[in-house]
TORPA-4810 file (N, C-alpha, C, O; in nm, 3 decimals):
<nodes>
NODE_1_11.336_4.483_9.168_11.340_4.566_9.274_11.438_4.476_9.403_11.435_4.355_9.426_M
NODE_2_11.507_4.564_9.461_11.585_4.514_9.570_11.511_4.566_9.713_11.493_4.683_9.747_I
NODE_3_11.481_4.462_9.774_11.423_4.489_9.920_11.522_4.473_10.020_11.579_4.365_10.029_V
NODE_4_11.554_4.578_10.105_11.647_4.553_10.212_11.569_4.527_10.333_11.464_4.589_10.351_L
NODE_5_11.611_4.439_10.421_11.533_4.419_10.535_11.647_4.406_10.642_11.759_4.361_10.616_M
NODE_6_11.603_4.451_10.769_11.712_4.426_10.881_11.650_4.496_10.999_11.559_4.579_10.992_G
NODE_7_11.715_4.451_11.118_11.663_4.496_11.227_11.712_4.652_11.254_11.787_4.700_11.169_K
NODE_8_11.680_4.720_11.348_11.703_4.863_11.385_11.863_4.871_11.375_11.935_4.791_11.436_S
NODE_9_11.909_4.962_11.303_12.051_4.988_11.328_12.146_4.874_11.255_12.264_4.859_11.286_C
NODE_10_12.079_4.798_11.157_12.151_4.702_11.098_12.220_4.750_10.970_12.273_4.668_10.895_S
NODE_11_12.218_4.884_10.943_12.280_4.937_10.823_12.209_4.936_10.695_12.270_4.955_10.589_G
NODE_12_12.067_4.913_10.700_11.974_4.935_10.573_11.980_5.053_10.513_11.986_5.052_10.390_K
NODE_13_11.979_5.179_10.582_11.976_5.297_10.497_12.133_5.319_10.446_12.154_5.363_10.333_T
NODE_14_12.224_5.291_10.521_12.369_5.317_10.449_12.382_5.227_10.335_12.443_5.267_10.237_S
NODE_15_12.331_5.110_10.336_12.346_5.026_10.207_12.249_5.069_10.115_12.278_5.050_9.997_V
NODE_16_12.144_5.121_10.139_12.045_5.173_10.039_12.110_5.292_9.972_12.100_5.309_9.850_L
NODE_17_12.186_5.383_10.061_12.253_5.516_9.991_12.362_5.483_9.900_12.390_5.554_9.803_Q
NODE_18_12.434_5.356_9.936_12.552_5.321_9.849_12.494_5.264_9.714_12.558_5.279_9.609_E
NODE_19_12.368_5.195_9.716_12.319_5.133_9.597_12.266_5.243_9.520_12.267_5.228_9.398_L
NODE_20_12.217_5.358_9.569_12.175_5.471_9.497_12.285_5.541_9.427_12.268_5.596_9.318_V
NODE_21_12.410_5.537_9.498_12.536_5.594_9.448_12.563_5.503_9.307_12.607_5.560_9.207_E
NODE_22_12.538_5.380_9.308_12.558_5.275_9.214_12.470_5.302_9.105_12.508_5.255_8.998_M
NODE_23_12.337_5.381_9.105_12.262_5.402_9.007_12.122_5.355_9.029_12.033_5.381_8.947_G
NODE_24_12.100_5.284_9.143_11.962_5.219_9.174_11.871_5.345_9.234_11.915_5.429_9.312_Y
NODE_25_11.744_5.341_9.185_11.645_5.447_9.235_11.596_5.419_9.378_11.554_5.305_9.400_Q
NODE_26_11.596_5.498_9.467_11.537_5.493_9.596_11.381_5.512_9.595_11.331_5.613_9.546_R
NODE_27_11.307_5.416_9.649_11.182_5.408_9.678_11.142_5.471_9.814_11.144_5.401_9.915_T
NODE_28_11.106_5.602_9.818_11.077_5.671_9.956_10.956_5.615_10.019_10.852_5.612_9.952_V
NODE_29_10.958_5.571_10.136_10.819_5.532_10.209_10.783_5.640_10.291_10.847_5.744_10.302_T
NODE_30_10.666_5.607_10.356_10.600_5.725_10.445_10.602_5.683_10.589_10.594_5.564_10.617_Y
NODE_31_10.613_5.774_10.681_10.608_5.739_10.810_10.561_5.842_10.906_10.592_5.957_10.874_T
NODE_32_10.494_5.828_11.015_10.450_5.927_11.103_10.559_5.940_11.220_10.532_6.019_11.310_T
NODE_33_10.665_5.878_11.226_10.770_5.891_11.328_10.830_6.034_11.321_10.808_6.098_11.218_R
NODE_34_10.905_6.091_11.420_10.956_6.202_11.417_11.081_6.205_11.332_11.161_6.112_11.341_P
NODE_35_11.103_6.304_11.252_11.224_6.315_11.176_11.359_6.327_11.257_11.363_6.412_11.346_K
NODE_36_11.460_6.254_11.236_11.582_6.260_11.300_11.652_6.399_11.238_11.621_6.449_11.129_R
NODE_37_11.745_6.448_11.323_11.822_6.570_11.280_11.874_6.584_11.139_11.863_6.691_11.079_P
NODE_38_11.933_6.471_11.083_11.989_6.495_10.956_11.886_6.423_10.836_11.927_6.407_10.721_L
NODE_39_11.777_6.391_10.868_11.695_6.339_10.763_11.627_6.431_10.707_11.591_6.532_10.769_E
NODE_40_11.594_6.407_10.561_11.549_6.527_10.480_11.399_6.474_10.425_11.388_6.374_10.353_I
NODE_41_11.299_6.545_10.465_11.167_6.502_10.421_11.160_6.502_10.266_11.190_6.597_10.193_N
NODE_42_11.112_6.374_10.227_11.100_6.345_10.075_11.234_6.278_10.016_11.241_6.241_9.899_G
NODE_43_11.324_6.268_10.095_11.433_6.193_10.069_11.472_6.066_10.148_11.507_5.959_10.098_K
NODE_44_11.461_6.093_10.271_11.481_5.973_10.368_11.335_5.891_10.375_11.317_5.771_10.355_D
NODE_45_11.242_5.988_10.409_11.101_5.947_10.435_11.011_6.067_10.380_11.053_6.182_10.364_Y
NODE_46_10.890_6.027_10.355_10.800_6.127_10.362_10.716_6.129_10.500_10.636_6.042_10.533_I
NODE_47_10.748_6.236_10.571_10.705_6.238_10.703_10.554_6.319_10.709_10.526_6.433_10.672_F
NODE_48_10.470_6.216_10.769_10.332_6.274_10.778_10.275_6.269_10.906_10.320_6.185_10.984_L
NODE_49_10.167_6.357_10.951_10.112_6.346_11.066_10.015_6.235_11.071_9.978_6.197_10.960_N
NODE_50_9.967_6.175_11.171_9.866_6.061_11.197_9.749_6.080_11.120_9.707_5.987_11.051_D
NODE_51_9.683_6.204_11.123_9.551_6.234_11.049_9.574_6.209_10.893_9.495_6.143_10.825_D
NODE_52_9.687_6.266_10.846_9.700_6.249_10.698_9.738_6.091_10.659_9.687_6.036_10.562_Y
NODE_53_9.830_6.030_10.743_9.847_5.896_10.723_9.730_5.813_10.710_9.723_5.731_10.618_F
NODE_54_9.628_5.829_10.803_9.514_5.767_10.818_9.420_5.799_10.695_9.351_5.706_10.650_E
NODE_55_9.414_5.902_10.649_9.331_5.941_10.534_9.391_5.888_10.414_9.320_5.857_10.318_S
NODE_56_9.521_5.874_10.413_9.574_5.799_10.293_9.533_5.650_10.291_9.478_5.591_10.198_L
NODE_57_9.571_5.598_10.413_9.525_5.460_10.433_9.369_5.431_10.396_9.335_5.333_10.329_L
NODE_58_9.290_5.517_10.441_9.149_5.487_10.389_9.137_5.524_10.261_9.027_5.492_10.216_R
NODE_59_9.202_5.574_10.191_9.194_5.601_10.039_9.270_5.498_9.958_9.293_5.515_9.839_G
NODE_60_9.308_5.391_10.027_9.362_5.273_9.960_9.505_5.313_9.884_9.548_5.250_9.788_D
NODE_61_9.563_5.415_9.936_9.701_5.471_9.872_9.803_5.364_9.891_9.885_5.337_9.803_F
NODE_62_9.799_5.299_10.012_9.925_5.215_10.042_9.917_5.083_9.998_9.811_5.022_10.007_F
NODE_63_10.022_5.028_9.950_10.042_4.890_9.924_10.048_4.782_10.051_9.992_4.673_10.058_A
NODE_64_10.133_4.849_10.149_10.143_4.789_10.281_10.178_4.884_10.396_10.245_4.983_10.367_E
NODE_65_10.148_4.868_10.501_10.168_4.941_10.622_10.223_4.863_10.726_10.218_4.741_10.714_T
NODE_66_10.275_4.914_10.830_10.292_4.864_10.969_10.315_4.968_11.065_10.351_5.080_11.031_D
NODE_67_10.296_4.933_11.183_10.303_5.020_11.284_10.369_4.975_11.411_10.364_4.856_11.441_S
NODE_68_10.424_5.051_11.480_10.509_5.019_11.607_10.481_5.098_11.718_10.487_5.221_11.708_F
NODE_69_10.450_5.043_11.824_10.420_5.111_11.957_10.548_5.126_12.028_10.604_5.034_12.087_K
NODE_70_10.597_5.268_12.018_10.701_5.314_12.080_10.699_5.340_12.235_10.604_5.301_12.303_T
NODE_71_10.801_5.404_12.287_10.810_5.425_12.414_10.725_5.552_12.445_10.688_5.576_12.560_A
NODE_72_10.692_5.643_12.325_10.625_5.762_12.342_10.485_5.744_12.274_10.383_5.783_12.332_D
NODE_73_10.480_5.685_12.148_10.346_5.670_12.087_10.357_5.567_11.969_10.455_5.497_11.945_R
NODE_74_10.261_5.570_11.911_10.260_5.464_11.771_10.320_5.542_11.665_10.284_5.657_11.639_V
NODE_75_10.416_5.479_11.602_10.481_5.508_11.473_10.426_5.432_11.365_10.417_5.310_11.383_W
NODE_76_10.381_5.487_11.243_10.344_5.408_11.130_10.425_5.435_11.012_10.488_5.539_10.993_K
NODE_77_10.421_5.342_10.941_10.507_5.325_10.827_10.421_5.260_10.693_10.340_5.167_10.698_Y
NODE_78_10.459_5.330_10.580_10.379_5.249_10.477_10.465_5.294_10.322_10.540_5.390_10.306_G
NODE_79_10.428_5.200_10.232_10.482_5.216_10.099_10.381_5.242_10.010_10.281_5.174_10.033_S
NODE_80_10.371_5.323_9.911_10.250_5.338_9.821_10.247_5.238_9.725_10.343_5.165_9.701_S
NODE_81_10.129_5.233_9.664_10.088_5.120_9.542_10.175_5.152_9.439_10.228_5.062_9.374_R
NODE_82_10.202_5.296_9.412_10.279_5.344_9.293_10.426_5.296_9.302_10.499_5.297_9.203_A
NODE_83_10.465_5.255_9.418_10.592_5.210_9.432_10.644_5.098_9.362_10.761_5.082_9.329_S
NODE_84_10.536_5.013_9.339_10.541_4.876_9.292_10.512_4.874_9.135_10.533_4.771_9.072_Y
NODE_85_10.468_4.982_9.076_10.418_4.978_8.933_10.536_4.975_8.846_10.532_4.903_8.747_E
NODE_86_10.638_5.042_8.871_10.770_5.037_8.794_10.884_5.021_8.882_10.955_5.117_8.912_N
NODE_87_10.905_4.899_8.927_10.998_4.869_9.025_11.118_4.828_8.982_11.196_4.789_9.069_S
NODE_88_11.164_4.826_8.836_11.282_4.780_8.805_11.397_4.882_8.847_11.372_5.003_8.849_D
NODE_89_11.515_4.836_8.879_11.609_4.927_8.912_11.584_5.008_9.047_11.642_5.113_9.073_N
NODE_90_11.501_4.956_9.120_11.458_5.032_9.244_11.496_4.948_9.374_11.505_4.825_9.382_R
NODE_91_11.518_5.045_9.474_11.548_4.975_9.601_11.454_5.035_9.716_11.418_5.152_9.718_V
NODE_92_11.420_4.945_9.803_11.340_4.994_9.922_11.357_4.916_10.039_11.396_4.799_10.035_I
NODE_93_11.326_4.984_10.156_11.339_4.919_10.272_11.208_4.875_10.327_11.116_4.956_10.334_I
NODE_94_11.191_4.739_10.369_11.069_4.710_10.434_11.093_4.620_10.545_11.198_4.558_10.554_L
NODE_95_10.996_4.610_10.631_10.983_4.499_10.739_10.948_4.367_10.688_10.890_4.346_10.582_T
NODE_96_10.987_4.279_10.772_10.932_4.133_10.750_10.767_4.135_10.706_10.721_4.073_10.610_P
NODE_97_10.701_4.209_10.789_10.542_4.192_10.772_10.515_4.269_10.636_10.422_4.236_10.562_Q
NODE_98_10.598_4.372_10.606_10.580_4.448_10.481_10.615_4.367_10.365_10.552_4.387_10.261_G
NODE_99_10.720_4.268_10.369_10.751_4.189_10.269_10.646_4.085_10.230_10.618_4.052_10.115_I
NODE_100_10.585_4.034_10.354_10.495_3.932_10.351_10.366_4.000_10.267_10.313_3.934_10.179_R
NODE_101_10.326_4.117_10.294_10.214_4.176_10.229_10.228_4.197_10.086_10.139_4.171_10.005_H
NODE_102_10.348_4.246_10.056_10.400_4.267_9.918_10.401_4.149_9.846_10.338_4.150_9.740_I
NODE_103_10.460_4.039_9.882_10.473_3.898_9.815_10.309_3.856_9.796_10.265_3.824_9.685_K
NODE_104_10.230_3.861_9.908_10.098_3.814_9.886_10.016_3.914_9.771_9.940_3.868_9.686_D
NODE_105_10.045_4.046_9.784_9.966_4.120_9.695_10.009_4.143_9.558_9.930_4.180_9.471_K
NODE_106_10.152_4.119_9.533_10.228_4.134_9.394_10.296_4.002_9.376_10.419_3.999_9.374_Y
NODE_107_10.232_3.903_9.365_10.316_3.757_9.359_10.409_3.740_9.237_10.500_3.657_9.234_P
NODE_108_10.379_3.820_9.144_10.474_3.814_9.014_10.583_3.925_9.003_10.658_3.939_8.907_N
NODE_109_10.579_4.006_9.123_10.683_4.112_9.123_10.838_4.048_9.142_10.881_3.959_9.216_L
NODE_110_10.890_4.122_9.056_11.048_4.074_9.055_11.123_4.151_9.164_11.151_4.271_9.160_N
NODE_111_11.146_4.080_9.244_11.210_4.128_9.384_11.319_4.052_9.430_11.309_3.930_9.414_M
NODE_112_11.427_4.097_9.487_11.524_4.019_9.550_11.530_4.084_9.683_11.555_4.204_9.698_T
NODE_113_11.502_3.995_9.786_11.504_4.032_9.945_11.639_4.009_9.994_11.692_3.898_9.990_V
NODE_114_11.702_4.127_10.047_11.842_4.105_10.105_11.809_4.133_10.258_11.747_4.232_10.295_V
NODE_115_11.857_4.035_10.340_11.844_4.045_10.499_11.984_4.090_10.537_12.085_4.022_10.514_Y
NODE_116_11.985_4.194_10.591_12.124_4.233_10.653_12.109_4.201_10.803_12.039_4.265_10.881_L
NODE_117_12.183_4.097_10.833_12.188_4.036_10.968_12.310_4.106_11.049_12.425_4.117_11.005_K
NODE_118_12.266_4.148_11.168_12.355_4.220_11.238_12.342_4.179_11.384_12.232_4.183_11.440_T
NODE_119_12.454_4.138_11.448_12.457_4.082_11.589_12.397_4.220_11.679_12.421_4.337_11.647_P
NODE_120_12.309_4.177_11.800_12.260_4.258_11.885_12.343_4.373_11.950_12.305_4.489_11.969_E
NODE_121_12.476_4.313_11.983_12.578_4.415_12.051_12.608_4.517_11.951_12.606_4.637_11.981_Y
NODE_122_12.634_4.474_11.837_12.665_4.590_11.723_12.537_4.688_11.713_12.549_4.810_11.726_I
NODE_123_12.416_4.626_11.689_12.307_4.715_11.706_12.289_4.833_11.816_12.255_4.950_11.800_I
NODE_124_12.327_4.755_11.944_12.306_4.839_12.059_12.425_4.968_12.041_12.395_5.087_12.051_W
NODE_125_12.532_4.929_12.020_12.654_5.007_11.992_12.627_5.131_11.898_12.666_5.244_11.931_S
NODE_126_12.559_5.106_11.781_12.516_5.180_11.681_12.418_5.283_11.729_12.420_5.400_11.690_R
NODE_127_12.326_5.234_11.819_12.219_5.308_11.860_12.269_5.407_11.955_12.223_5.521_11.952_M
NODE_128_12.358_5.375_12.038_12.432_5.467_12.127_12.507_5.584_12.044_12.495_5.703_12.075_K
NODE_129_12.588_5.537_11.932_12.639_5.621_11.866_12.556_5.725_11.795_12.589_5.843_11.784_M
NODE_130_12.447_5.670_11.749_12.348_5.766_11.671_12.279_5.854_11.762_12.214_5.947_11.713_R
NODE_131_12.283_5.835_11.905_12.219_5.931_11.995_12.069_5.882_12.018_11.988_5.959_12.068_G
NODE_132_12.034_5.757_11.983_11.897_5.693_11.998_11.857_5.720_12.156_11.946_5.730_12.240_D
NODE_133_11.731_5.730_12.187_11.681_5.723_12.319_11.711_5.560_12.349_11.675_5.471_12.273_N
NODE_134_11.770_5.542_12.453_11.817_5.400_12.488_11.692_5.321_12.549_11.689_5.199_12.543_M
NODE_135_11.593_5.390_12.605_11.473_5.320_12.637_11.406_5.270_12.515_11.373_5.151_12.504_K
NODE_136_11.385_5.355_12.425_11.329_5.322_12.297_11.422_5.225_12.221_11.373_5.135_12.153_E
NODE_137_11.550_5.239_12.231_11.637_5.138_12.175_11.625_5.003_12.229_11.647_4.907_12.155_G
NODE_138_11.593_4.987_12.349_11.599_4.858_12.421_11.460_4.793_12.370_11.454_4.675_12.335_L
NODE_139_11.349_4.882_12.368_11.218_4.831_12.312_11.230_4.777_12.179_11.176_4.671_12.149_R
NODE_140_11.301_4.850_12.095_11.309_4.812_11.959_11.392_4.673_11.943_11.361_4.583_11.865_R
NODE_141_11.497_4.671_12.025_11.574_4.551_12.031_11.492_4.419_12.061_11.515_4.312_12.005_L
NODE_142_11.396_4.439_12.154_11.320_4.327_12.206_11.210_4.289_12.099_11.184_4.172_12.072_I
NODE_143_11.143_4.409_12.035_11.051_4.388_11.948_11.113_4.314_11.821_11.053_4.221_11.768_H
NODE_144_11.233_4.360_11.778_11.301_4.306_11.666_11.339_4.146_11.684_11.350_4.074_11.585_D
NODE_145_11.355_4.104_11.800_11.372_3.967_11.834_11.265_3.888_11.774_11.292_3.788_11.707_R
NODE_146_11.142_3.927_11.794_11.011_3.859_11.759_10.992_3.879_11.615_10.978_3.779_11.544_N
NODE_147_10.988_4.008_11.560_10.969_4.053_11.440_11.054_3.976_11.331_11.003_3.946_11.223_D
NODE_148_11.184_3.945_11.362_11.274_3.896_11.268_11.295_3.744_11.299_11.383_3.686_11.235_F
NODE_149_11.222_3.673_11.393_11.236_3.554_11.422_11.263_3.452_11.297_11.353_3.368_11.298_K
NODE_150_11.175_3.472_11.193_11.171_3.383_11.076_11.217_3.465_10.946_11.191_3.419_10.835_N
NODE_151_11.277_3.568_10.957_11.307_3.666_10.848_11.395_3.582_10.754_11.367_3.597_10.635_A
NODE_152_11.487_3.505_10.781_11.574_3.427_10.687_11.482_3.370_10.573_11.516_3.383_10.455_K
NODE_153_11.366_3.308_10.610_11.282_3.244_10.519_11.231_3.327_10.399_11.206_3.275_10.290_E
NODE_154_11.215_3.473_10.428_11.181_3.570_10.340_11.263_3.602_10.250_11.228_3.637_10.138_L
NODE_155_11.406_3.594_10.297_11.525_3.655_10.207_11.569_3.556_10.096_11.567_3.433_10.104_A
NODE_156_11.607_3.628_9.994_11.683_3.558_9.890_11.823_3.538_9.934_11.879_3.430_9.912_D
NODE_157_11.882_3.632_9.992_12.008_3.643_10.048_12.044_3.702_10.174_11.995_3.813_10.197_V
NODE_158_12.116_3.653_10.258_12.160_3.696_10.386_12.304_3.764_10.389_12.403_3.701_10.350_V
NODE_159_12.313_3.873_10.430_12.452_3.926_10.446_12.474_3.967_10.576_12.400_4.044_10.637_I
NODE_160_12.590_3.912_10.626_12.626_3.949_10.789_12.687_4.094_10.770_12.785_4.116_10.699_M
NODE_161_12.616_4.193_10.846_12.672_4.317_10.851_12.723_4.336_10.989_12.661_4.407_11.068_N
NODE_162_12.828_4.278_11.020_12.894_4.288_11.148_13.029_4.375_11.156_13.106_4.373_11.253_D
NODE_163_13.046_4.452_11.041_13.157_4.528_11.056_13.282_4.448_10.959_13.386_4.506_10.927_G
NODE_164_13.259_4.341_10.930_13.362_4.260_10.849_13.385_4.312_10.716_13.499_4.310_10.671_S
NODE_165_13.276_4.364_10.641_13.276_4.432_10.517_13.236_4.564_10.536_13.166_4.597_10.632_Y
NODE_166_13.282_4.653_10.439_13.256_4.801_10.438_13.103_4.813_10.371_13.058_4.722_10.301_S
NODE_167_13.041_4.914_10.394_12.913_4.935_10.322_12.922_4.910_10.181_12.834_4.845_10.125_I
NODE_168_13.038_4.966_10.108_13.053_4.950_9.986_13.062_4.801_9.929_13.009_4.763_9.825_S
NODE_169_13.131_4.730_10.010_13.146_4.590_9.968_13.014_4.524_9.992_12.983_4.432_9.917_D
NODE_170_12.949_4.553_10.069_12.803_4.492_10.093_12.720_4.526_9.962_12.682_4.436_9.888_I
NODE_171_12.695_4.650_9.938_12.642_4.714_9.808_12.688_4.616_9.695_12.606_4.551_9.630_A
NODE_172_12.828_4.609_9.673_12.882_4.539_9.559_12.828_4.384_9.560_12.795_4.324_9.457_K
NODE_173_12.823_4.331_9.686_12.782_4.201_9.693_12.648_4.189_9.649_12.618_4.100_9.569_K
NODE_174_12.561_4.272_9.693_12.410_4.271_9.641_12.398_4.296_9.496_12.311_4.235_9.434_I
NODE_175_12.475_4.376_9.438_12.475_4.394_9.295_12.516_4.265_9.220_12.455_4.231_9.119_R
NODE_176_12.616_4.197_9.268_12.661_4.063_9.200_12.559_3.969_9.231_12.538_3.887_9.142_R
NODE_177_12.491_3.959_9.334_12.374_3.861_9.350_12.273_3.891_9.242_12.230_3.804_9.166_V
NODE_178_12.237_4.020_9.237_12.139_4.050_9.128_12.178_4.003_8.975_12.106_3.941_8.896_L
NODE_179_12.299_4.044_8.957_12.355_3.989_8.814_12.354_3.846_8.795_12.329_3.803_8.683_L
NODE_180_12.381_3.756_8.902_12.378_3.633_8.912_12.230_3.564_8.866_12.206_3.477_8.782_L
NODE_181_12.147_3.633_8.949_11.998_3.589_8.954_11.931_3.631_8.835_11.838_3.563_8.792_T
NODE_182_11.972_3.748_8.772_11.925_3.789_8.637_11.954_3.695_8.530_11.877_3.673_8.436_T
NODE_183_12.071_3.637_8.546_12.105_3.528_8.441_12.071_3.406_8.483_12.129_3.311_8.430_H
NODE_184_11.978_3.381_8.576_11.943_3.234_8.589_12.046_3.151_8.687_12.033_3.032_8.716_G
NODE_185_12.135_3.223_8.726_12.237_3.141_8.817_12.186_3.170_8.963_12.131_3.277_8.991_L
NODE_186_12.207_3.058_9.066_12.162_3.032_9.184_12.266_3.096_9.264_12.381_3.101_9.220_K
NODE_187_12.231_3.154_9.399_12.324_3.177_9.493_12.302_3.095_9.611_12.190_3.051_9.633_T
NODE_188_12.405_3.069_9.694_12.374_2.990_9.810_12.286_3.059_9.904_12.252_2.994_10.003_D
NODE_189_12.246_3.173_9.891_12.157_3.243_9.989_12.226_3.320_10.104_12.170_3.402_10.177_G
NODE_190_12.360_3.281_10.111_12.424_3.342_10.224_12.560_3.403_10.169_12.632_3.336_10.095_L
NODE_191_12.592_3.526_10.206_12.719_3.592_10.147_12.786_3.656_10.263_12.891_3.718_10.247_I
</nodes>
């Protein structure tokens, strides 16, 4: 399983889509946040209301969850237990907290954690281009500073996504890392 991790607007979704084009299967996670204009329910996320999310949580449906207090309300995210039963050739996006939970819950899970590291000035620019609410964007930038403080320690590989490489090149680098580690070869952790 490939686990992509990165701050807001670090390119996680774009890299995930490129990996899907290469033949990996996307693991769709759940959220209570509002759907963005181009997102598709069931493809980008499974969008739930708060009550239904909570009922799934009480029913032990989720392997991990996380929540974020936004400028407007609390957004919840989670991945199902079923996501980790057949994880070969799969790709998922998780937060650092989610990765910690999965590593604790499934210590023998074969996963490669890729940290897409992106400078804040690029993140801010991407938020503006995407049309994000800038008050919420600033809140996320500040929150991400704390959330990702020790993220490198969780990662098997760190890829700088500062515009130096195309999304396609980044996905190819990830595939190359997977091939190396599958054959027992080590990477230096930073690509």
